[in-house]
N, C-alpha and C positions, 0 to 999 in steps of 0.2 A: 504494500500500500504506500501511497505518497506520504512523506513526512509532513507533520502539521506545520503550516507556515507560521512563523513568529509574527505576531501582530505588533505593529509599532504605531504610536500616537505622537504626532508632532507636538513639541514643547512639553512633553510629559515630564513631571517633576520626579517620577519614581518608576520602577519597573512595572510592566503592564499587569502582572499578577497582583501586585499590591494596589495598583490603581483600580483594578476591577473590583476588589473587595471593598475598598473605601468608598466606591461610588454607589454601593447598594442603597444607602438612604436617599439618594437623589434619583432613583429609578422612576418614581411617580412624576417628579418634575421633568425628567427626561422624556417621559411619554407625552407630556404636554408639548414640549419643544419639537419632538419628532413629527408632530402634525404639520409643522412648517415645512417639512421635507418629505413629501408623500412617497418619493421613490427611494428613500434611504435604505430600506430593507433590501431591495433589488441591487442597489449600488454596493452595499456591504457584501452581498453574496458574490457579485461579479468581481469585486476587489479581493476576494478570498479572505475576507475578515469575518470570522465566524462569531458574529455578535448580533443581537437584536438591535433594532433602531433605538429602543428605549434605553438599553444599557449603554449604547454608544453615546447617546446624547447626555446621559448621566455622567459619563466619563468626561465629556466635553465641558459640562457645567462645573465639575469638580476641578478640572484643570484651569478653567477660567477663574474660579474663586482663588485658587492658589496664586495665579499671576496677579490678580487684583491686590491681594495682601502683599505679595512680594514687591510690586512696583509702587504701591502706596508707601511702604516703609522706605524704599529707596528714595522716593520723592520727599518724604519727611526729612530724611538725612541731609539731602542736598539743599532743600529749602531752609533748613535750620541755619546753614552757614551762608547761603547765597541770598535768600530773600525771606527773612522771618515773617514778614507781613503776609506772605502767600502760603504759609505752612499749613493752614487749615482748609485751603481751597484747591491749590494746585495738586498736591499729592493724590487726593481721591480722584480728581479728574484724570491724572496720568494712569492711575490704577484701573479706572473704568475703561479708558481707551485701550490699554494693554490687554485687559480681559476680553473686551469685545473683539479685538483683532485675533487673539488666540482662539476664541470660540468659533469665529467665522472660518479660520484656517482649518480647524479640526472638522467642522461641519462639511467643508468642501474637500477634505482630504481623500475620501473614497473616490470622488470624481477624478482627482489627480492620479490616483493609483490605477484607475480604470484606463485612463488615457495612456499611461505608460505601458500597461499591459497590452492594449490594443496595438500600439506601435510595435512592440516587440513581437507580437503574434504575426502581424501583417508583414513585418520585415522579413520573416522567414517562410511565409506562407507559400510563395511561388516555388521556392526550392523544395519545400516539403511535399507539395503536390506533384512536382516533377519526379521526386524520388519514389513516391507511391506508384505513379504511372509506370515508371520504368520497371519497378519490381513486379507489378501485375502483368505487364507484357512479357516478363521473363518467366512467368508461370507461378509466381508466388501468390498465395491467397491474399485477399484484402486484409485479413487479420494479421498475417505475417508482415505485410507492408506497413500497416499501422504500428506494429511493434518496432519495426526498424526505425521509423521516425520518432516514436515515443522514447526510445532509448538512445537517440542520436543527439547531436549538438545543434538543436534548433530552438534553443531558448525556451520561452514560455509556450511556444507551439508544442514542443516535446512534452512539457508538463501537462498541458491540456489533453493531449492524445494519450498520455500515460494513464490519466484518470479513466479514460474510456476503455483502454486495454485492461486495466484492473477490473472494471465493471464487467467486461466481457468474460474475463477469467472467473469472476464471481458468479456467473450464470446468466447475465443479461444478454439478450439477443443483440447482434451487431447494430440493427436498425435502432433499437431502443437506446443503446449506449450512445450512439452518435446523436440521436435526438436530444438526449439529456445534455450532451456537450453543447449542442446548438443553442439550447435554452439558457445555459449558464454563461456562455461566452459573450463578451461585450463587443467583439469585432464583427462588423457587418459582413465583411468579405469572408471571414472564417465561417460565420453562421451560414452564409449563402452556399459556401462550398459543401458544408456538411449536409444541408438540406438536399442539394443536388445528388450527393452520393446516396443518401437515404432513399430519395425518389427512384434512383436508378436500381437500387437493391430491391425495392418493392415491385418495380415494373419488370424485373428480370433482365435489365439491359446490360450491355457490356460496360463494366465499370471503367475499363481503360479508355473507352471512347468518351465517357462522361468526364473523366479527369483530364483528358486531352483538351476538350472544349473549355473546361474550367481554366486550365493553364493559359490557353489562348486568350480567354476573356481577361484574366488577371494581367497578362502582358500588355494587352491593349489599354487597360486601365492605368497601368504603370506609365505608359507613354503619355497618356492624357495628363496624369499628375505631374510628370516632368515638364511638359509644355506649360502647364499652369504655373508651376514653380518658377520657370524661367520668366514668365510674364510678371509674376509678383516681384522677382528680384530686380527687374528693371525699374519698377516703381520704388522699391525699397532703396535702390542705389541713389535715387534722387533725394529721398529722405536722409540718407547718410551724408550726402553732399551738404544738405542744409544743416544737419546736426554737427557734423565733424569739421566742416570747412567754413561755410558762409557765415553761420551764426556766431561761431567763436571769433572769426576775423573781424566781422563788423561790430560785434559786441565789445571786443577788446579795444578796437579803435575808438568807439564811442566813449568808453570809460576813460581812455587816455585823454581825449579832448575835454571831457567833463572835469577831469582832475585838475585842469589848468585854471578853472574858475575858482574864485575865493569861496570859502565855506562849502566846498563841494563834499558830499558824503562819501566820495570814492576813497577807500583806504585799502590797506593790505588784506583785511578780513574779507572785504567784498570780492577781491581778486581770487582769494582762496576758495570762497564760496562759488564763484563763477567756474573755477577749475573743477570743483567737486560736482557741480551740476553737469558739466560736460562729460565727466567720467561716468556718472550714473546713466546719462543718456546713451553712452556707448555700450554699457552693459545691457541696457534695455534693448538696444538695437540687435545685439548678438542673440538675446533671448527670442526676439521676434523672428529672426532668421531661422533659428533652430526649430521654433514651433511651426513654421511654414513648410518645413521639409516634408515631402510626400511620405506617407506611412508605408508604401510598398517599395520604397527604396532601401537597399541594404546599406548599412553604415560600416565604415571602416573600423 
C-alpha cells in the first residue's frame, strides 16, 4: 500500500499531530467557517490531506489565534520602545492583520497543493501514456503496463497509478479502479485520459488505439499551450521593459531632479525604498513567468 502522506500546514507553530489534538475544541467553530468554503472537502481529498473540512478549519483558527498572540506581543515590545503612545492600539491591529493573513493562507493552501499536483501529473502524462501504449502493443496487458508506470519515475502520475494498481490487487475491477482514480484526481487531462480508457474497456475496443489517439490529442494540446505561452511572453516582455528599465530610469531621474529643490523629501531612505520596490517587482515578474508555463511541458 502507499505510505501515508505527511500533512503539512503553513505557518504551523507545532507538529501536525499536536496541532490536530489542540484544535479539537475549535471543531464547532471550524464547521461554521467551513461553510464559507463549500468545496473544501473535495479540495482536501484531491490534495491528499486526509482531514474533514471542519477539522481543517479548526486547525486554521487555532493557528490564526497563535499568530495573533505572537504578533501582538511582538508589537507591544517594539511599540514600548519606539512609540509608547500607540502601544494599546497598534499591536492588536498588527496581530489581527497577521492572523487574518495566516488564516487566508491556510484556507487556500489545498488549492495551492492541488495546482502543484496537477502540474506534476500533466508534466509526465504524455510520457506515461506513450509508455503504456508501447507496452500494450508489445503484448503486455493493461494491468502490466499500468504497473510499469506506477513503479516508474513519473512523479505524482506514478503515485496516482500506484493507488489504482493497489486497488486492482485488492480485488477491484480495472474499470472501477480507474474510475475511482478519475474521480479523485484534480487534473482535467488525466481524468479525461482515464475516462477514455474506461470507455474503451467497457466497449471492448483496442486499448492501444485509444491510447494512441489520446497521445495524439495531448501532443496537439501541448503545441497549442506552447503557442499561447509564446504569445503571453511577448506581452510579459513589454511589462518587464516597463518594470526593469523604463520605470527605474525615469523614476531615478525624476528623484535626482526633485532632490535639487530646497526642502525636497528625497533622501537616502527613499532611494533604498525605490530599490526595494524594484527588487520585489522583479521577483513578482519571475513568479508570473513561472505560473504561465504550460502544464504539459516537461521541466528540466
